[in-house]
C-alpha positions in Angstrom: 152.1 211.8 99.8 149.7 209.4 101.5 149.2 208.7 105.1 151.7 206.2 106.6 150.3 202.6 107.2 151.0 202.7 110.9 148.7 205.7 111.1 145.8 204.2 109.0 143.0 202.1 110.3 143.0 198.3 109.5 139.8 198.7 107.4 141.4 201.3 105.2 144.5 199.1 104.6 142.3 196.1 103.6 140.2 198.2 101.2 143.4 199.5 99.5 144.8 195.9 99.1 141.5 194.7 97.6 141.5 197.6 95.1 145.0 196.7 94.0 144.1 193.1 93.3 141.2 194.2 91.1 143.2 196.6 88.9 144.8 195.1 85.8 148.6 194.8 85.6 150.2 197.7 83.8 152.4 196.7 80.9 155.7 198.4 80.6 155.7 201.1 78.0 158.2 200.9 75.2 159.9 204.1 73.9 158.6 205.4 70.6 160.4 204.2 67.4 161.3 206.5 64.6 159.9 205.0 61.3 162.7 206.6 59.3 165.3 204.6 61.2 163.7 201.2 60.6 165.7 199.2 57.9 163.9 196.3 56.3 166.2 193.2 55.9 165.3 190.4 53.6 164.9 187.0 55.3 167.9 184.7 55.1 167.4 181.6 53.0 169.0 178.3 53.9 172.1 177.5 51.8 171.9 174.3 49.9 175.0 172.1 49.4 176.6 172.1 46.0 175.2 169.6 43.5 177.6 166.9 42.4 177.0 166.1 38.7 178.3 162.6 39.0 175.8 161.7 41.7 172.7 160.4 39.9 170.2 160.6 42.7 166.6 161.8 42.4 166.0 165.4 43.3 165.0 166.1 46.8 161.3 166.4 47.4 159.8 169.4 49.0 158.6 168.9 52.6 155.3 170.1 53.9 155.9 172.8 56.6 153.1 171.3 58.7 155.1 168.0 58.8 158.2 169.8 59.9 156.5 170.9 63.1 155.1 167.4 63.7 158.5 165.7 63.3 160.0 166.7 66.7 156.8 165.4 68.5 157.2 162.0 66.7 160.8 161.8 67.6 160.0 162.3 71.3 158.2 158.9 71.4 160.6 156.1 70.8 159.4 153.3 68.5 158.5 150.1 70.3 160.6 147.1 69.2 158.5 144.2 67.9 158.1 141.4 70.4 160.2 138.3 69.5 159.4 134.8 70.6 162.5 132.9 71.4 162.2 129.2 70.5 164.4 126.8 72.4 166.1 124.2 70.3 164.4 120.8 70.3 166.3 118.0 71.9 166.2 114.6 70.3 164.8 111.8 72.4 167.4 109.2 73.3 166.9 105.5 72.3 166.8 104.5 76.0 163.8 106.7 76.6 162.0 105.2 73.5 162.8 101.7 74.8 161.4 102.6 78.3 158.3 104.0 76.8 157.7 101.0 74.7 158.2 98.6 77.6 155.8 100.6 79.8 153.2 100.6 77.0 153.5 96.9 76.5 153.3 96.2 80.2 150.1 98.3 80.5 148.6 96.4 77.5 149.4 93.0 79.2 147.8 94.2 82.4 144.6 95.1 80.6 144.5 91.9 78.6 145.1 89.8 81.8 142.3 91.7 83.6 139.9 91.1 80.8 140.8 87.4 80.6 140.4 86.9 84.4 137.0 88.7 84.3 135.8 86.4 81.4 137.0 83.3 83.2 135.4 84.4 86.4 132.0 85.1 84.7 132.2 81.8 82.8 133.3 79.5 85.7 131.8 81.3 88.7 134.0 79.8 91.4 132.6 79.1 94.8 134.4 78.1 98.0 134.0 74.6 99.4 131.8 74.0 102.4 132.8 72.5 105.8 130.4 70.9 108.2 130.7 68.8 111.4 128.4 65.9 110.6 128.9 64.1 113.9 131.0 64.1 117.1 131.3 61.8 120.0 132.8 63.0 123.4 134.4 59.8 124.8 135.9 61.2 128.0 136.8 64.4 129.9 139.0 64.3 133.0 140.4 67.2 135.1 143.2 66.5 137.4 143.4 68.0 140.8 144.8 69.9 142.6 146.5 71.3 139.5 143.8 72.0 136.8 145.1 69.7 134.0 142.7 68.8 131.3 142.4 65.5 129.4 140.0 65.0 126.5 139.1 62.3 123.9 136.8 63.2 121.0 135.9 61.6 117.7 134.9 64.1 115.0 133.3 63.4 111.6 133.5 66.3 109.2 132.0 66.7 105.7 133.7 68.7 103.0 131.9 69.3 99.7 132.8 71.0 96.4 129.9 72.9 95.0 131.6 73.9 91.7 130.6 72.1 88.5 133.6 73.2 86.5 136.5 73.4 89.0 138.4 70.6 90.8 139.8 71.3 94.3 143.1 70.1 95.7 143.6 70.6 99.5 147.3 71.0 99.8 147.2 71.4 103.6 144.5 71.2 106.3 144.6 71.7 110.1 141.8 71.1 112.6 142.0 72.6 116.1 139.8 72.0 119.1 139.2 75.0 121.5 137.4 75.4 124.8 136.8 79.0 126.0 139.4 80.2 123.4 142.0 77.8 124.9 143.6 75.3 122.5 143.0 71.7 123.5 144.0 69.5 120.6 145.1 69.8 117.0 145.3 67.4 114.0 146.8 67.8 110.6 145.2 66.2 107.5 147.1 64.8 104.5 146.5 66.4 101.1 143.6 65.1 99.1 141.8 65.8 95.8 138.1 66.6 95.6 136.6 66.6 92.1 133.8 68.9 91.0 130.4 68.4 92.6 131.7 65.8 95.1 131.8 65.5 98.9 134.2 63.8 101.2 133.9 62.6 104.8 136.9 63.1 107.2 137.3 61.1 110.4 139.4 62.8 113.0 140.4 61.7 116.5 141.2 64.7 118.8 143.0 63.7 122.0 144.4 66.2 124.5 146.6 65.1 127.5 147.5 67.2 130.5 146.6 70.6 129.1 147.1 73.2 131.8 144.0 75.4 132.3 143.4 78.5 134.3 141.4 77.9 137.5 138.3 79.8 136.2 138.3 77.9 132.9 138.6 74.5 134.7 135.6 75.5 136.9 133.6 76.3 133.7 134.5 72.9 132.3 133.3 71.1 135.4 130.1 73.0 135.6 129.3 72.3 131.9 129.9 68.5 132.4 127.6 68.6 135.4 124.9 70.4 133.4 125.2 67.8 130.6 126.1 70.5 128.0 129.7 71.0 126.9 130.5 73.6 124.3 133.5 73.3 122.0 134.9 75.3 119.1 136.4 73.8 116.0 138.7 75.9 113.8 140.1 74.8 110.5 142.6 76.2 108.0 142.8 74.8 104.5 145.1 75.8 101.6 143.0 75.1 98.5 144.1 75.0 94.9 141.4 75.4 92.3 142.0 73.8 88.9 140.1 74.6 85.7 141.2 73.7 82.2 144.8 74.9 81.7 144.9 77.2 84.7 144.8 77.2 88.5 144.9 79.5 91.5 145.4 79.0 95.2 143.8 80.6 98.3 143.3 80.0 102.0 139.9 78.9 103.5 139.1 79.3 107.2 136.1 77.7 109.0 134.7 78.0 112.5 132.2 75.6 114.0 130.6 75.8 117.5 129.4 72.5 118.8 127.3 71.5 121.8 127.6 68.0 123.1 126.3 66.0 126.0 128.5 64.9 128.9 130.8 61.8 128.5 131.3 58.9 128.4 128.9 58.8 125.5 128.5 62.4 124.6 126.7 63.1 121.3 126.4 66.1 119.2 123.3 68.1 120.1 123.7 71.4 118.1 126.3 72.9 115.7 126.8 76.1 113.7 129.5 76.5 111.1 130.7 79.4 108.9 133.4 79.5 106.3 135.3 82.5 105.0 
C-alpha cells in the first residue's frame, strides 16, 4: 500500500501523474473461449420474392457491391431542380397606341422638314434688318415755365429708313418714334403703315411737339444749362413691326432703334452729331 497523497511531497505527486500519462491505456481482457463450444453458422441469404410466370419482365441485373455502398452517399445530396425561365405572356398593342405613335412620328418628320426648308431659305435669301438713321433735325424752340418746371419743345426730324435686302420686300405694319431728354419722355409720334421694296430707301418727316411736360427740378436745371452752352442732347427711340415678304412666304419681327443727337440751341438749332444703332 502506497503512501497517502497528503503525506507525499508535491514533486512526487507530479512525477506520478506524468508517468501515468505516458503509459498506454490497458485494454480490457476477455475471458478465454473454448474452441469446442464454437458453432459455425452459415450466413443468412436474402430471400427473393416468388417469381410470377405471367409477368414478362427482364431478369433483375446484379448490382456491384461497391455501388451499394456509394448509393446512400448519393441519396444524401438532393438533386438540384433545373432553373426555369418564366416568360410572361405578351400583350397586344392597342390601336390607340399605334395611332399615337404614328402621329408622333409624322409630327417629328414635319419638324425636321420645316427646319431644313427654313435653313435652305435663310441661306438662299440671307435676310438683313432695315437700317434707321436721323438724316437731319431742327430744334425750333425750347421753353421752360417757372416757377413750376414745365417743358415745351418743338422739333422737326427727318429720318431715313433703307431696305438692304435684294430679295425681300418689307412692310412696316406699325412705327412709333419717341423723343427723350435724360430718359424722360418728351414727345411721341406714330407713323402710318408703309411698304418698302427691296433695295430702296424712304425719307420720313416728323414733327415732335411737347407741351407742358412736367420735369423734376434737377432735369430742368440740366436743360437750361445745355441751352446756355449751345449743346442740347436728345435721344430718339423707335419701335417698328416689320413684315418680310419673299416669294410665297413671309415672317414678322420687331425692330428697335436708338439714336443719340446733339443739336445747337434754338431758335435755329441744327444737328451737330448723331449716333444710331438698331437691334
